[in-house]
DRENTORKOL-3810 file (N, C-alpha, C; in nm, 4 decimals):
REM DRENTORKOL-3810
@n.u->-11.5786; n.v->-10.3041; n.w->10.2745; ca.u->-11.4808; ca.v->-10.3838; ca.w->10.3265; c.u->-11.4244; c.v->-10.4658; c.w->10.2075
@n.u->-11.3137; n.v->-10.5036; n.w->10.1678; ca.u->-11.2209; ca.v->-10.5487; ca.w->10.0631; c.u->-11.2530; c.v->-10.7214; c.w->10.0973
@n.u->-11.2822; n.v->-10.7841; n.w->9.9826; ca.u->-11.3239; ca.v->-10.9320; ca.w->9.9996; c.u->-11.1684; c.v->-10.9723; c.w->9.9926
@n.u->-11.1329; n.v->-11.0716; n.w->10.0837; ca.u->-11.0051; ca.v->-11.1679; ca.w->10.0801; c.u->-10.9952; c.v->-11.2464; c.w->9.9487
@n.u->-10.8728; n.v->-11.2446; n.w->9.8883; ca.u->-10.8497; ca.v->-11.3128; ca.w->9.7856; c.u->-10.7501; c.v->-11.4287; c.w->9.8222
@n.u->-10.8021; n.v->-11.5567; n.w->9.7774; ca.u->-10.7339; ca.v->-11.6801; ca.w->9.8326; c.u->-10.6093; c.v->-11.7017; c.w->9.6939
@n.u->-10.4947; n.v->-11.6482; n.w->9.7184; ca.u->-10.3925; ca.v->-11.6522; ca.w->9.6188; c.u->-10.3679; c.v->-11.7991; c.w->9.5818
@n.u->-10.3595; n.v->-11.8945; n.w->9.6482; ca.u->-10.3549; ca.v->-12.0335; ca.w->9.5886; c.u->-10.4609; c.v->-12.0824; c.w->9.4698
@n.u->-10.5712; n.v->-12.0472; n.w->9.5407; ca.u->-10.7138; ca.v->-12.0654; ca.w->9.4512; c.u->-10.7104; c.v->-12.0068; c.w->9.3282
@n.u->-10.6594; n.v->-11.8740; n.w->9.3031; ca.u->-10.6657; ca.v->-11.7797; ca.w->9.1971; c.u->-10.5623; c.v->-11.8498; c.w->9.1253
@n.u->-10.4217; n.v->-11.8489; n.w->9.1711; ca.u->-10.3444; ca.v->-11.9399; ca.w->9.1066; c.u->-10.3794; c.v->-12.0418; c.w->9.0303
@n.u->-10.4499; n.v->-12.1464; n.w->9.0785; ca.u->-10.5113; ca.v->-12.2505; ca.w->9.0216; c.u->-10.6053; c.v->-12.2490; c.w->8.9115
@n.u->-10.6714; n.v->-12.1230; n.w->8.9316; ca.u->-10.7682; ca.v->-12.0866; ca.w->8.8201; c.u->-10.6755; c.v->-12.0469; c.w->8.7160
@n.u->-10.5796; n.v->-11.9797; n.w->8.7030; ca.u->-10.4834; ca.v->-11.9219; ca.w->8.5994; c.u->-10.4251; c.v->-12.0485; c.w->8.5473
@n.u->-10.3674; n.v->-12.1315; n.w->8.6043; ca.u->-10.3031; ca.v->-12.2349; ca.w->8.5563; c.u->-10.4056; c.v->-12.3292; c.w->8.4847
@n.u->-10.5379; n.v->-12.3621; n.w->8.5376; ca.u->-10.6404; ca.v->-12.4516; ca.w->8.5032; c.u->-10.6712; c.v->-12.3741; c.w->8.3591
@n.u->-10.7077; n.v->-12.2417; n.w->8.3686; ca.u->-10.7609; ca.v->-12.1562; ca.w->8.2278; c.u->-10.6330; c.v->-12.1816; c.w->8.1317
@n.u->-10.5136; n.v->-12.1757; n.w->8.1520; ca.u->-10.4008; ca.v->-12.1704; ca.w->8.0367; c.u->-10.4080; c.v->-12.3206; c.w->7.9861
@n.u->-10.4176; n.v->-12.4049; n.w->8.0780; ca.u->-10.4331; ca.v->-12.5713; ca.w->8.0270; c.u->-10.5610; c.v->-12.6095; c.w->7.9382
@n.u->-10.6675; n.v->-12.5278; n.w->7.9740; ca.u->-10.7567; ca.v->-12.5602; ca.w->7.9209; c.u->-10.7751; c.v->-12.4990; c.w->7.7931
@n.u->-10.7495; n.v->-12.3718; n.w->7.7920; ca.u->-10.6983; ca.v->-12.3191; ca.w->7.6717; c.u->-10.6453; c.v->-12.3855; c.w->7.5611
@n.u->-10.5188; n.v->-12.4507; n.w->7.5886; ca.u->-10.4515; ca.v->-12.5381; ca.w->7.5135; c.u->-10.5211; c.v->-12.6656; c.w->7.4677
@n.u->-10.5941; n.v->-12.7118; n.w->7.5527; ca.u->-10.6779; ca.v->-12.8158; ca.w->7.5252; c.u->-10.7837; c.v->-12.8011; c.w->7.3962
@n.u->-10.8529; n.v->-12.6588; n.w->7.4434; ca.u->-10.9496; ca.v->-12.6366; ca.w->7.3632; c.u->-10.9224; c.v->-12.5898; c.w->7.2018
@n.u->-10.8267; n.v->-12.4965; n.w->7.1863; ca.u->-10.7692; ca.v->-12.4566; ca.w->7.0784; c.u->-10.7115; c.v->-12.5781; c.w->6.9904
@n.u->-10.6336; n.v->-12.6948; n.w->7.0583; ca.u->-10.5838; ca.v->-12.7870; ca.w->6.9817; c.u->-10.6805; c.v->-12.8877; c.w->6.9400
@n.u->-10.8187; n.v->-12.8870; n.w->7.0103; ca.u->-10.9091; ca.v->-13.0148; ca.w->6.9596; c.u->-10.9775; c.v->-12.9278; c.w->6.8466
@n.u->-10.9855; n.v->-12.8052; n.w->6.8169; ca.u->-11.0413; ca.v->-12.7399; ca.w->6.7324; c.u->-10.9706; c.v->-12.7133; c.w->6.6041
@n.u->-10.8343; n.v->-12.6863; n.w->6.6241; ca.u->-10.7229; ca.v->-12.6796; ca.w->6.5136; c.u->-10.7089; c.v->-12.8360; c.w->6.4571
@n.u->-10.6986; n.v->-12.9456; n.w->6.5553; ca.u->-10.6480; ca.v->-13.0509; ca.w->6.4933; c.u->-10.7339; c.v->-13.1594; c.w->6.5406
@n.u->-10.8713; n.v->-13.1572; n.w->6.4888; ca.u->-10.9682; ca.v->-13.2712; ca.w->6.5152; c.u->-10.9225; c.v->-13.3944; c.w->6.4999
@n.u->-10.8475; n.v->-13.4307; n.w->6.3868; ca.u->-10.7848; ca.v->-13.5629; ca.w->6.3661; c.u->-10.6650; c.v->-13.6083; c.w->6.4210
@n.u->-10.6096; n.v->-13.5362; n.w->6.5112; ca.u->-10.4819; ca.v->-13.5785; ca.w->6.5743; c.u->-10.5525; c.v->-13.6902; c.w->6.6671
@n.u->-10.4649; n.v->-13.7993; n.w->6.7085; ca.u->-10.4802; ca.v->-13.9074; ca.w->6.7746; c.u->-10.5283; c.v->-13.8629; c.w->6.9332
@n.u->-10.4604; n.v->-13.7711; n.w->6.9612; ca.u->-10.4970; ca.v->-13.7124; ca.w->7.1078; c.u->-10.6340; c.v->-13.6593; c.w->7.1202
@n.u->-10.6937; n.v->-13.6276; n.w->7.0172; ca.u->-10.8139; ca.v->-13.5716; ca.w->7.0153; c.u->-10.9463; c.v->-13.6313; c.w->6.9578
@n.u->-10.9219; n.v->-13.7611; n.w->6.9359; ca.u->-10.9928; ca.v->-13.8442; ca.w->6.8852; c.u->-11.1369; c.v->-13.8648; c.w->6.9895
@n.u->-11.1378; n.v->-13.8476; n.w->7.0642; ca.u->-11.2300; ca.v->-13.8480; ca.w->7.1925; c.u->-11.3064; c.v->-13.7416; c.w->7.2095
@n.u->-11.2570; n.v->-13.6013; n.w->7.1282; ca.u->-11.3163; ca.v->-13.4729; ca.w->7.1500; c.u->-11.3962; c.v->-13.4315; c.w->7.0780
@n.u->-11.5317; n.v->-13.5090; n.w->7.1112; ca.u->-11.6675; ca.v->-13.4705; ca.w->7.0661; c.u->-11.7086; c.v->-13.3410; c.w->7.0822
@n.u->-11.8197; n.v->-13.2899; n.w->7.0246; ca.u->-11.8891; ca.v->-13.1695; ca.w->7.0650; c.u->-11.9129; c.v->-13.1501; c.w->7.1913
@n.u->-11.9520; n.v->-13.2469; n.w->7.2496; ca.u->-11.9878; ca.v->-13.2580; ca.w->7.4182; c.u->-11.8673; c.v->-13.2473; c.w->7.4867
@n.u->-11.7768; n.v->-13.3039; n.w->7.4724; ca.u->-11.6630; ca.v->-13.2879; ca.w->7.5284; c.u->-11.6092; c.v->-13.1595; c.w->7.5457
@n.u->-11.5851; n.v->-13.1030; n.w->7.4058; ca.u->-11.5316; ca.v->-12.9865; ca.w->7.3825; c.u->-11.6206; c.v->-12.8513; c.w->7.4515
@n.u->-11.7468; n.v->-12.8940; n.w->7.4548; ca.u->-11.8238; ca.v->-12.7817; ca.w->7.5426; c.u->-11.8126; c.v->-12.7994; c.w->7.6922
@n.u->-11.7810; n.v->-12.8660; n.w->7.7230; ca.u->-11.7404; ca.v->-12.9137; ca.w->7.8716; c.u->-11.5941; c.v->-12.8538; c.w->7.8936
@n.u->-11.5141; n.v->-12.8594; n.w->7.8150; ca.u->-11.3832; ca.v->-12.7951; ca.w->7.8249; c.u->-11.4054; c.v->-12.6391; c.w->7.8153
@n.u->-11.4805; n.v->-12.5646; n.w->7.7258; ca.u->-11.5284; ca.v->-12.4353; ca.w->7.7165; c.u->-11.5980; c.v->-12.4023; c.w->7.8078
@n.u->-11.6709; n.v->-12.4828; n.w->7.9126; ca.u->-11.7346; ca.v->-12.4099; ca.w->8.0292; c.u->-11.6231; c.v->-12.4436; c.w->8.1430
@n.u->-11.5540; n.v->-12.5034; n.w->8.1405; ca.u->-11.4417; ca.v->-12.5062; ca.w->8.2708; c.u->-11.3643; c.v->-12.3915; c.w->8.2403
@n.u->-11.3238; n.v->-12.3625; n.w->8.1240; ca.u->-11.2229; ca.v->-12.2519; ca.w->8.0719; c.u->-11.2935; c.v->-12.1171; c.w->8.1363
@n.u->-11.4316; n.v->-12.1076; n.w->8.0715; ca.u->-11.4863; ca.v->-11.9879; ca.w->8.0981; c.u->-11.5239; c.v->-11.9643; c.w->8.2562
@n.u->-11.5147; n.v->-12.0939; n.w->8.3177; ca.u->-11.5612; ca.v->-12.0660; ca.w->8.4989; c.u->-11.4072; c.v->-12.0396; c.w->8.5386
@n.u->-11.2794; n.v->-12.0549; n.w->8.4924; ca.u->-11.1924; ca.v->-12.0409; ca.w->8.5534; c.u->-11.1231; c.v->-11.8892; c.w->8.5351
@n.u->-11.1458; n.v->-11.8578; n.w->8.3908; ca.u->-11.1187; ca.v->-11.7063; ca.w->8.3534; c.u->-11.2346; c.v->-11.6189; c.w->8.4672
@n.u->-11.3558; n.v->-11.6456; n.w->8.4882; ca.u->-11.4507; ca.v->-11.5461; ca.w->8.5690; c.u->-11.3870; c.v->-11.5722; c.w->8.7048
@n.u->-11.3271; n.v->-11.6837; n.w->8.7686; ca.u->-11.2488; ca.v->-11.6807; ca.w->8.8922; c.u->-11.1323; c.v->-11.5916; c.w->8.8978
@n.u->-11.0882; n.v->-11.5709; n.w->8.8041; ca.u->-10.9707; ca.v->-11.4668; ca.w->8.7878; c.u->-11.0336; c.v->-11.3206; c.w->8.7751
@n.u->-11.1184; n.v->-11.3178; n.w->8.6990; ca.u->-11.1722; ca.v->-11.1771; ca.w->8.7028; c.u->-11.2447; c.v->-11.1470; c.w->8.8427
@n.u->-11.3139; n.v->-11.2479; n.w->8.8840; ca.u->-11.3731; ca.v->-11.1839; ca.w->9.0225; c.u->-11.2356; c.v->-11.1700; c.w->9.1156
@n.u->-11.1339; n.v->-11.2125; n.w->9.0964; ca.u->-11.0341; ca.v->-11.1917; ca.w->9.2102; c.u->-10.9862; c.v->-11.0337; c.w->9.1697
@n.u->-11.0038; n.v->-10.9755; n.w->9.0288; ca.u->-10.9557; ca.v->-10.8265; ca.w->9.0044; c.u->-10.8202; c.v->-10.8174; c.w->9.0005
@n.u->-10.7639; n.v->-10.7337; n.w->9.0523; ca.u->-10.6174; ca.v->-10.6952; ca.w->9.0539; c.u->-10.5343; c.v->-10.7853; c.w->9.0774
@n.u->-10.5734; n.v->-10.8639; n.w->9.1942; ca.u->-10.4946; ca.v->-10.9961; ca.w->9.2217; c.u->-10.4844; c.v->-11.0984; c.w->9.1234
@n.u->-10.5893; n.v->-11.1148; n.w->9.0539; ca.u->-10.6202; ca.v->-11.2122; ca.w->8.9493; c.u->-10.5226; c.v->-11.1861; c.w->8.8428
@n.u->-10.5074; n.v->-11.0459; n.w->8.7936; ca.u->-10.4377; ca.v->-11.0045; ca.w->8.6732; c.u->-10.3303; c.v->-11.0146; c.w->8.7123
@n.u->-10.2532; n.v->-10.9932; n.w->8.8442; ca.u->-10.1300; ca.v->-10.9891; ca.w->8.8828; c.u->-10.0783; c.v->-11.1309; c.w->8.8884
@n.u->-10.1497; n.v->-11.2320; n.w->8.9344; ca.u->-10.1289; ca.v->-11.3829; ca.w->8.9038; c.u->-10.0967; c.v->-11.4143; c.w->8.7858
@n.u->-10.1851; n.v->-11.3633; n.w->8.6961; ca.u->-10.1950; ca.v->-11.4420; ca.w->8.5832; c.u->-10.0804; c.v->-11.3947; c.w->8.4915
@n.u->-10.0239; n.v->-11.2580; n.w->8.5540; ca.u->-9.8873; ca.v->-11.1893; ca.w->8.4595; c.u->-9.7548; c.v->-11.2550; c.w->8.5271
@n.u->-9.7633; n.v->-11.2954; n.w->8.6503; ca.u->-9.6731; ca.v->-11.3975; ca.w->8.7131; c.u->-9.6525; c.v->-11.5364; c.w->8.6320
@n.u->-9.7631; n.v->-11.5939; n.w->8.6178; ca.u->-9.7597; ca.v->-11.7158; ca.w->8.5644; c.u->-9.7200; c.v->-11.6933; c.w->8.4084
@n.u->-9.7634; n.v->-11.5940; n.w->8.3396; ca.u->-9.7034; ca.v->-11.5995; ca.w->8.1915; c.u->-9.5557; c.v->-11.5596; c.w->8.2124
@n.u->-9.5178; n.v->-11.4765; n.w->8.3063; ca.u->-9.3515; ca.v->-11.4425; ca.w->8.3314; c.u->-9.2677; c.v->-11.5829; c.w->8.3575
@n.u->-9.3548; n.v->-11.6650; n.w->8.4131; ca.u->-9.2675; ca.v->-11.7939; ca.w->8.4618; c.u->-9.2757; c.v->-11.8992; c.w->8.3279
@n.u->-9.3997; n.v->-11.8979; n.w->8.2928; ca.u->-9.4205; ca.v->-11.9804; ca.w->8.1627; c.u->-9.4581; c.v->-11.9141; c.w->8.0400
@n.u->-9.3969; n.v->-11.8315; n.w->7.9688; ca.u->-9.4381; ca.v->-11.7614; ca.w->7.8815; c.u->-9.5030; c.v->-11.8601; c.w->7.7365
@n.u->-9.6052; n.v->-11.8972; n.w->7.7632; ca.u->-9.6561; ca.v->-12.0067; ca.w->7.6543; c.u->-9.7826; c.v->-11.9163; c.w->7.6171
@n.u->-9.8604; n.v->-12.0214; n.w->7.5292; ca.u->-9.9919; ca.v->-11.9644; ca.w->7.4439; c.u->-10.0848; c.v->-11.9562; c.w->7.5540
@n.u->-10.1150; n.v->-12.0481; n.w->7.6455; ca.u->-10.2342; ca.v->-12.0612; ca.w->7.7266; c.u->-10.2006; c.v->-11.9633; c.w->7.8178
@n.u->-10.1002; n.v->-11.9191; n.w->7.8648; ca.u->-10.0846; ca.v->-11.8212; ca.w->8.0015; c.u->-10.0932; c.v->-11.6832; c.w->7.9168
@n.u->-10.0472; n.v->-11.6871; n.w->7.7917; ca.u->-10.0621; ca.v->-11.5503; ca.w->7.7157; c.u->-10.2394; c.v->-11.5272; c.w->7.7138
@n.u->-10.2969; n.v->-11.6290; n.w->7.6646; ca.u->-10.4195; ca.v->-11.6188; ca.w->7.6323; c.u->-10.5091; c.v->-11.5657; c.w->7.7642
@n.u->-10.4786; n.v->-11.6216; n.w->7.8621; ca.u->-10.5324; ca.v->-11.5953; ca.w->7.9877; c.u->-10.5131; c.v->-11.4595; c.w->8.0344
@n.u->-10.3800; n.v->-11.4082; n.w->8.0182; ca.u->-10.3606; ca.v->-11.2654; ca.w->8.0500; c.u->-10.4264; c.v->-11.1668; c.w->7.9303
@n.u->-10.4218; n.v->-11.1948; n.w->7.8588; ca.u->-10.5159; ca.v->-11.1289; ca.w->7.7716; c.u->-10.6457; c.v->-11.1129; c.w->7.7604
@n.u->-10.7170; n.v->-11.2023; n.w->7.8154; ca.u->-10.8509; ca.v->-11.2209; ca.w->7.8586; c.u->-10.9038; c.v->-11.1432; c.w->7.9725
@n.u->-10.7902; n.v->-11.0777; n.w->8.0586; ca.u->-10.8137; ca.v->-11.0072; ca.w->8.1709; c.u->-10.7803; c.v->-10.8939; c.w->8.1555
@n.u->-10.7310; n.v->-10.8423; n.w->8.0287; ca.u->-10.6942; ca.v->-10.6742; ca.w->8.0111; c.u->-10.8393; c.v->-10.5926; c.w->7.9852
@n.u->-10.8239; n.v->-10.4745; n.w->8.0132; ca.u->-10.9509; ca.v->-10.3788; ca.w->8.0097; c.u->-10.9923; c.v->-10.3945; c.w->7.8698
@n.u->-11.1182; n.v->-10.4157; n.w->7.8438; ca.u->-11.1422; ca.v->-10.4345; ca.w->7.7438; c.u->-11.2019; c.v->-10.5409; c.w->7.6865
@n.u->-11.1508; n.v->-10.6574; n.w->7.7575; ca.u->-11.1670; ca.v->-10.7957; ca.w->7.7386; c.u->-11.2575; c.v->-10.8601; c.w->7.8395
@n.u->-11.2989; n.v->-10.7766; n.w->7.9625; ca.u->-11.3528; ca.v->-10.8279; ca.w->8.0549; c.u->-11.5145; c.v->-10.9033; c.w->8.0377
@n.u->-11.5517; n.v->-10.8390; n.w->7.9430; ca.u->-11.6957; ca.v->-10.8898; ca.w->7.9018; c.u->-11.7036; c.v->-10.9885; c.w->7.7972
@n.u->-11.5762; n.v->-11.0302; n.w->7.7343; ca.u->-11.5636; ca.v->-11.1351; ca.w->7.6394; c.u->-11.5693; c.v->-11.2526; c.w->7.6968
@n.u->-11.6432; n.v->-11.3385; n.w->7.6177; ca.u->-11.6576; ca.v->-11.4808; ca.w->7.6593; c.u->-11.5734; c.v->-11.5678; c.w->7.5376
@n.u->-11.5091; n.v->-11.6702; n.w->7.5711; ca.u->-11.4201; ca.v->-11.7433; ca.w->7.4851; c.u->-11.4907; c.v->-11.8093; c.w->7.3451
@n.u->-11.6241; n.v->-11.8535; n.w->7.3693; ca.u->-11.6986; ca.v->-11.8850; ca.w->7.2705; c.u->-11.7450; c.v->-11.8207; c.w->7.1587
@n.u->-11.7339; n.v->-11.6759; n.w->7.2045; ca.u->-11.7618; ca.v->-11.5780; ca.w->7.0898; c.u->-11.6424; c.v->-11.5116; c.w->7.0078
@n.u->-11.5142; n.v->-11.5552; n.w->7.0662; ca.u->-11.3801; ca.v->-11.4983; ca.w->7.0123; c.u->-11.3973; c.v->-11.5696; c.w->6.8566
@n.u->-11.3148; n.v->-11.4674; n.w->6.7835; ca.u->-11.2742; ca.v->-11.5101; ca.w->6.6474; c.u->-11.1316; c.v->-11.5603; c.w->6.6736
@n.u->-11.1232; n.v->-11.7144; n.w->6.6876; ca.u->-11.0085; ca.v->-11.7445; ca.w->6.7197; c.u->-10.8964; c.v->-11.7526; c.w->6.6209
@n.u->-10.9259; n.v->-11.7484; n.w->6.4976; ca.u->-10.8087; ca.v->-11.6900; ca.w->6.3937; c.u->-10.7256; c.v->-11.5661; c.w->6.4579
@n.u->-10.8074; n.v->-11.4810; n.w->6.5018; ca.u->-10.7240; ca.v->-11.3647; ca.w->6.5441; c.u->-10.6752; c.v->-11.3864; c.w->6.6558
@n.u->-10.7258; n.v->-11.4640; n.w->6.7660; ca.u->-10.6638; ca.v->-11.4713; ca.w->6.9014; c.u->-10.5531; c.v->-11.5819; c.w->6.8334
@n.u->-10.5525; n.v->-11.6671; n.w->6.7797; ca.u->-10.4073; ca.v->-11.7243; ca.w->6.7382; c.u->-10.3195; c.v->-11.6446; c.w->6.6729
@n.u->-10.3592; n.v->-11.5255; n.w->6.5912; ca.u->-10.2711; ca.v->-11.4376; ca.w->6.5223; c.u->-10.2096; c.v->-11.3762; c.w->6.6499
@n.u->-10.2915; n.v->-11.3220; n.w->6.7303; ca.u->-10.2672; ca.v->-11.2100; ca.w->6.8540; c.u->-10.1171; c.v->-11.2975; c.w->6.9148
@n.u->-10.1730; n.v->-11.4257; n.w->6.9678; ca.u->-10.0646; ca.v->-11.5339; ca.w->7.0373; c.u->-9.9281; c.v->-11.5162; c.w->6.9663
@n.u->-9.9535; n.v->-11.5791; n.w->6.8624; ca.u->-9.8433; ca.v->-11.6091; ca.w->6.7543; c.u->-9.7453; c.v->-11.4673; c.w->6.7646
@n.u->-9.8174; n.v->-11.3474; n.w->6.7459; ca.u->-9.7446; ca.v->-11.2189; ca.w->6.7442; c.u->-9.6637; c.v->-11.1560; c.w->6.8711
@n.u->-9.7446; n.v->-11.2121; n.w->6.9905; ca.u->-9.6956; ca.v->-11.1329; ca.w->7.1166; c.u->-9.6300; c.v->-11.2652; c.w->7.2085
@n.u->-9.6194; n.v->-11.3658; n.w->7.1777; ca.u->-9.5584; ca.v->-11.4722; ca.w->7.2214; c.u->-9.4094; c.v->-11.4156; c.w->7.2783
@n.u->-9.3439; n.v->-11.4360; n.w->7.3985; ca.u->-9.2172; ca.v->-11.4278; ca.w->7.4245; c.u->-9.1418; c.v->-11.5109; c.w->7.3478
@n.u->-9.0134; n.v->-11.5089; n.w->7.3029; ca.u->-8.9250; ca.v->-11.5857; ca.w->7.2496; c.u->-8.8631; c.v->-11.7028; c.w->7.3640
@n.u->-8.8532; n.v->-11.8062; n.w->7.3231; ca.u->-8.7994; ca.v->-11.8965; ca.w->7.4090; c.u->-8.6446; c.v->-11.8514; c.w->7.4523
END
């Protein structure tokens, strides 16, 4: 028997994961920016933990999680949404954010982001 997917909850996972990716990436890229002054190692670790949890929620939702992530990227073609969509692709399902080469991730996003 198939497990029901709560689409509103899965959508929230997609939205939160995209948002948290932008916070995480910006904190690591621009630690001296005034908006990141409170992003110490502990806070960055918490953001990362939450980001991983939201990605896991999308992965558990399976095809529906991927579909919702695609819809979010279609509506908001931004870096966070593209990051989430990429983390749900075949071959990326076992990856965790902490182990990623962020330079390669940023390069991928820059190359694949839809023009505005």
